[in-house]
Phi, psi and omega in degrees: 000136180286147179281350176254141174284159179305321182297317181292321180295315178299317180297316180297312180297320182297323183277336186256340184240127176291132183298327178295324179291336182275355185293107176238117185259138169248114185261138178233129176270118184249126176262124185235135173249124179222155180287130181237137180287127179272172180298329182275003176097352178273161177254145181221135178291134179228141179274144176223153179239132179231157176247129185233137174269116183210167179278326183208179183296322181296314179294323179299316179296314180299315183292321181292323177296316179298320183284324188266336183310318181296343184263003178225147178250351182253220183289144177220117181233133172271111187264345179190145177222131174221146179282134177232153181248121173232127180291324182204153175236122180256115179265167181229145178270355183293141179289335182270358180278081185251007181237159177241133181242136176267120180251121176265114186251138177249113176277132183260120179235162180252123176280115185293329182289311185262353181057039177239157178278140175240147176246126179250118183281144179211137178262135177235155177243130185232132177267129180197169178269327181225171179300314182295322176295325179298316179294318178297314180295324177295311179299322178295320179291331181267003185306320182275001183289140177270349182274143171282143181211165170217151180272123179273310180215154172225123179222142179287139179254172177267005183295127181274321183201161179240129180246105177280157177287131175234120181292135179270150177288135177280138176281130179273134183275000000 
């Protein structure tokens, strides 16, 4: 048994740790097949890929169904979920930024023992309308970084949208 009650621990954590600093995301890429209305009026199942912030696979499935259900009136199947690692996600306010690009960034560090440069790979996700905008948005997002970096690759993904976790207000009884 802990010597602190849950209430005291929560109070202590709330006062000493900034909630933004505690943000640790587990990203899951969810493949969803749903019925889409065609031009001729018939419905046809089409696959879509979404990114969901969740604690585990079960929550990822639940959240993607909750997020996507309002946009379909027919069948909705979650056909695959896989955990993916993104160091950071850079969003854009632009109306034409309708694509997501995976940027593989290499952080350059100096190994003090051997006096050689090391490159540490990290994947980032950037929202943009074009390839060039993706590079610009990435550079803009990394502007305050103290680390030296270089972009290794930029590739367009099939991700349609990203759903971050948003805490719901608890109902008081």
